[in-house]
N, C-alpha and C positions, 0 to 999 in steps of 0.2 A: 600646401596644407593637406590636400587629399592624400598625397603620397606619404607624408609623415604619419597620417592617421592609419593608413594601411600597414605601414611598417610596424607601428605600435601594436596593431591587432595581431599581426603575424608573430611578433615577439611574445605577446601575452599568450597566444594559443600554444606556442612552443613551450613556454614555461609551465602551463597547465598540463600539457602532455607529459612533460618530464616529471611533474609532481604526481601525476596519475600512475606513472611507471613505478615511482618510489612506493606509493601506497599499494600497488599490486605486489611488489616484493614483500612488503610487511604482511599483507593478508596471506600470500603464498606460504610464508614461513609459519604462520599461525594455523594453516589448514593442511599442510603437507602430511601425508600419511594417515589422514583421518577420514578419507573417503569423500564421496559426494554428499551434498545436503547442507543443512544449516548447522553451524557450529557455535555454541554458546561461548562466551568469553568471561573473563573476570569482572567485566563491567555489566551489570544486570540488564541494561537497556540495549546492549550492543551484541549483535550476532554477525558472523560472516557466512557467506554462501559460496560453495565451490561445486562446480559441475563440469565433468570431463567430456560430456557428449551432449548433443542436441536432444532436448527432452521437454516434456511438460512437467514443471516443477511444483506448481501450486494450483489447486482448484478448490477454493474455499472462500471464507469471509476474511478479508484482510483488514486488520485494525489500523489506526493511524500510524504511519511510519515515514521515515526518510530512508530511501534506498539509493545509494550511490553505486552506479555501475563502474567497476574498476577495470574490468577486462572482459571482452566478448561482446555479444549483442543479445537483446531480449525483446520480447513483445508481451504486452499486457492487454488482455481483452476484457472490456467492461461492457456487458450487454452486447451491442453491435459495434462498439467503438474499439479500434485498435490503436495502441500507443506503442511506438517503436523507440528504443533508445539504446545507446552504445556507450563505450568508454568515455569518461569525462562528462557524462550526463547523469541527472538524478531524477527520481520519481518521488513525489509526495502523495500519500493517501491521507486525507484529512477527516474522513468519516468511515465507519465500517462499511466495506463494499464487497460484494461477491465478485471475485476476480479469477480469471485463468491466466497463468503466466507461462510463457514458452521461451526456453533457451534456444536461440537460433544460430548462435556461433560459439562453439566450444570444442576443444580437442584435448586429449590427455597431455599433449605437450604444452598447449596454451589453453588452460581451462577457463571457463567463465568464473569471474570473481566478483562478489558483491559485498557491500558494506551496508548493513541494515540497522537502523536506530529506531526503537519504538518512541513515538512522540507522546508527550504528556500535556494535554491542553491546559492543565492548571499552571504548569511552569511557563507556558506561553503567555497566559493571562497575567502572571506576575510581571513579566517583561513589558507587556503592553501598558500595564498600570504604572510602571516606573518611568515610562517615556515622558519627557517634558514636551517634546514636539509632537503633539497629538495629531494624527492623520485622520482626516474626516472619513468616516465609514461610508462606503458605497452600499446602496440598498439592493443592488442587483445580486441575485444568487450566482455563485460560481460553481463549477464542477468540483466534486470532492476528490479529484485525481488530476495531477498534471505532471508533465515532463519538461525539464529545463536543462540548459547547459550550465555546468558548474562554473563558479568563478574561483579565483585563487584564494580569497580569504576563507570561503567555506571548505575548500579542499584542504587547506592548511589545518583547519580545525579537526577534520577527519583524520589527518595524519598524526596530529598531536595526541588525539584520543587513542588511536591505535598503538602508538609508541608507549603510551602510559601502561600498557599491559606488561611491559618489560620491568616495571617498577611497581608491583602490586601494593606496596606499602603507601604509595602516593595516591592510589585510586580513590579512597574515601574523601580526600580533600580536593584533589584537582579534577577528577572526572565530572562532578556536578558543575564546576566552573566552566569547563570546556563545553559541556552539553548546553549550558545556558548560552554560551557564545554562539553555538550552532543555531539555536533558536533565534537569536538576534540576527544572525546573518541571513536566515531564511526570511525573517520579517522585513529586512532591508533589501532583499533581492527582487528580481523582476516579477516574482509571483507573490510578492508581499501581501497583496490584497486577499488572495486565497488563504494564505497562512494565517493572516490576522482574523479572518472570519471563524477559524477553528475555535478561537478562545474569546471572542468578543461577545459579551453578555447581550442576549437579545438579537444577535445577528441571525439572518435566515438560516445560515449553515448550522449554527449551534442549535436552533430550534428543530431543524430537521434531524440533526444528530441525536437529540434527546428522543424524538419519535422513533428513530431507528433502534434505539435501545429497547423501547417498548415492544416493537415488532419482533426483535430477536428473542426477547424474554418469553414471548407467547405466540410463536409463529404457527403452532399447530391448530389454533382456534380460528374460526371465521373472522375476517377483518371487517371492521366498521370504520370506513374512511372518515365519516363525519366526526366520530369520537377522536380519531387521531388528529384531525384538523383542529378540533377544540383544544387538544393538548398543546398544539403548536401556536394557539391563539391566531389562527388563520381561518378564512372561509374555506369550504371544501375545494372550490376552484383554484384559489390562491395556493392552498396547500399542495394540491396536485401539481401545479406549475412549478413551485419551488422544489418539491421533492424530485421531480424529473430533472430539473436543472442541475441539482447537486449530484444525483445518482445515475442519471441517464435512463432511468426506467420509472414506471409507475409504482405506487405502493404495492399493488397486487402482484406485479411482476417481481418486485423485490422479495415479497413473501414467498412466491412460488420458487424462486431460486434458493432461498434458505431451506425450504421443505425438500427440494430435490437433492441438494447437497447433503443434508442430514440423512436422507434415505439412502443415498449412496454410501455414506459412512457406515450406517447400520448394516448394510449388506456386506460391505467389504471387511469391516473390523469386527463385527459381532455375528457374522454368518446368518443374519436374518434373511428370510425369503422375501421376494418382492411384495407379495400381498401384505405381509405383516409390517414391512418397512413403510409401505404406503399408508396403512392404517395409523401407524405410530406418528407420522408427520402430518396427519390431518386430511388425507384423501379418503373419500367415501367410495369412489369409483376406481377399481383397479385398471380398467381400460383407459380412463382419462390419465391416470398416473403413468401408465406405460407410454402413451402418446407424448405427454409433456416431457417425460424422462428422455425418450428417444430424440426429441427435438433439441433438448439441451446438451446431451452428451453424445449424440450421433449414433446411438445403438440402443436397442431395448435393454432393460435392466439385466437380465441373465447374461446376455452376450457381452455387455459392457463390463460387468464384474469379472467374467472369465478372462476378458482381454487384459484387465488390470492385474489380475493375479499371475498371468503368464508373461507380463511385460518385463 
């Protein structure tokens, strides 16, 4: 019995590895000659990523996504937590989170390849509502980011969605159906509870997600945790606990990361000086801004921006 189970696991892993190679060939064909970075497709929610060298590819606020790693290896850093994943694994981000992502295995001959699908909580909600076998919701908050090993049905969906790019006339009808199936597979997978909380009305994750939208919309102003807790219909202590459970950081830390990311963008993209960028994102003390910036990015503002421009 045990031997048979092991043999089946090996066969299944081999089949998934083969499917992943097929998906890698499809993504390679769609990104060849287009350079490194994210590449939009004829399906609005779908993008491919290709990177030919080890690098930092993302430092910003990541909105809800499904990211399947097709080839190579990657690390995602959420506050002090590191998530490592490689080919035939996927990452789901279920609320807006400040992330750093690092490509840790990629070469020009065998580039990093990724499949990225933006998630729509409303579509997830429709599927949950349509389910006849209602699963009891657990009240414990879960992290708004997780990594899992992909299974054959979910990988098959990704392949069919990618192949659909060869017949653009079919995309308006078939793409929504395949994407809906992807949501269903996520809900039925090993991380189904976390996915379910994205779209379950009144869940802790959804309430925290709504507060995150408020913080993002007005992150330059002083934060009043009591007011945010009221928006989430929680006591301040309960709100702080659930916010940290979902995001791995406190509300103040979250706001600070938003401010520093925006200040970096202002200096890099709009040539703003450090003092002006600090003021625009809500800092009153330039020295405090410089200290917190250095702590987050590993160098003072001027040196960090110079490094980015010459990289």
